[in-house]
Residue, then its C-alpha position, 0 to 999 in steps of 0.5 A: m233800430a238799424v238805419p239803412s246803410k249805403p249800398a254795397p259796392s258792386s261785386t263785379s267792378a272791373v270784372d276779371t273773367g279770365l278765359i270764357w267758354f264760348e262756342g265750344g271752347l275757351v277764348a279771351p274775353e275780347e273774343a267772346k263777341v255777339s251781334v248787337l241784334t242778338h234776340a236776347l239783347h232785345y227781348g230778354t230771351s236768355v236763361f242763366e245760372g248763378i253758381r259758386a266754387y269755394e277754396t277747400e283743402r282739396g282744392a276748388a269745389v263747385f257747390r251743388l254743380r249738377e243741380h245748377s246745370q239741370r236747372l239751366l236746362d229746365s229754365a230753357k225747357i220752360l221757355g221752349m228753348p232747344a239747348p245745344v248742350t247736355v247736363e254733362e256738357i255744361d258741367h264739363a264746360i264749367l270745370e274746364t273754365i275753372r281749371a283754365n283760369k286757375r280759380r281757387s274760388c269764384y262765381i260761375r255764370p253760365l248763359l244760353w240765349y238765342g242768337a241774331e238770325s232773326l229779330g222778329v219776336n218768335p225766336g224759332r229761326n235763332r240758333v241758341h248759344f252757350m257760354v260760361a265765365t267765371m269771376p272773383w266774387g266777395i260777400y254780396l251785400g258786404e262784410e258789414g251787412v253780414q255782421k250787423g244785418v241788412a236793411l230791406m225795403t218793401s218794393s212798390w214793384r210786385r213780383s210777377a205771377g206765374d201766368i204772366m212771366p215763367t217764374k220757374s225759369k231763370a230767364g233774363g227777361n224775368y229780372v227786369n223785375s228784380v232790377l227795378a225793385n233793387q234800384e228802388a231800394r238802393e236809391n232809397g238807402f236800403d240794401e235790398a228790396l222785399l217783393l210781394d205778390k199782387q195778394g200781398f204775400v211775401a214772394e222773395g228779395s230781388g235775388e234771394n229767398l227768405f227765411m223766418v225764425r219764431g220760437g226756435v222754429l225755422y220757417p222757409i217762406a214759401h211761394s208759387v211764384n218763387l224759383r226753385g231755390i238751390t241754396r234754399d233747399s240747402v239751408i232747409k237740409i242743413a237746419e234739419h242736420m242741426g236739429t231745427e224744426v223746419v216748417s214751410t210757410m207763406a207769410t204777409r210782411d207784417e209777419l216778418y216784422t214780428a219775427d225773432e229773426v229773418f234772413m235771406v239766402g242765395t248763391a250770391a247772398e249765401v246767408t245774409p241776416v236782416a236787421s230791418i224791413d221798412r225801417r222796423p227792427i227785426g228782433a233786436g234790430v241786429a244780425g240774429p244769433y241763428a242766422l249768424a250760426m246758420r251762415k257759419t254752418y253754411l260756409d263750413v259745408v261749401h268749404g268741405r269741412i262737414e263730411a255729411f254734405d261732401d256729395w254737394l261738392t264737385y272738386v275741380d281737380g279731384p276724382a269727383a271731377 
């Protein structure tokens, strides 16, 4: 049975952001300043994306750039936020920031947020700002977590319902829910939180989608409250490419307890095997063989080693850029 490991150190300690795209151009990080009266700081009125660029034989390449840029605008639209940039301008800002910082690989954080013109709850008078930061980013839950499998804890915090918060928007305010769940899990010695909805169905991790393997079939855990996962979609398509039968399903946590394997996916987490949930071993209580095989194939895809998925990569210094 897997023993909960110590929380992995933050991937962004002493963050090296380099130059930041801010107000239409590149500036030093100390120049990327906002007012303490910024609306988003007080009310969580921001939307963001998490994107990765990987080192390939053809230089740095951003994974599914256009889909992430479009989702950022979709998130803003859900909030009624008038975005000051187009999807093409978001792509351009991301690529320029990577080039300026000479990143071979990195985590990318674009953000849209309401400014400081008014502190009332209604943000209608507030200007919308846009920025992009890039930074080094290792294995989100640590190398040991990937190799041995991580330990999940079902959180006492339930995932917000779609009629309470706009769960299809990657909005800053939504993530208080994730922060509370993740803190609870870490403080109890677990690696990550598992969130359920109010009816007891599995929703997701604090920042990941979940998959279950049983009898050779891959079951992406579906839920109406989950964000439209780009990594989730990628893993489904990779699984089909590998010849795996894929059947989307809703699940309760006891179904996960008895699965052959469980793993999490996300931009930060990539593909991370789960060894235990609520101190119950999943399968053999170690990282499962399918999850490890999927992780290897996924990393081959993002590093440009599988030609069938090359159209998912935008090469920073290549013709596709």
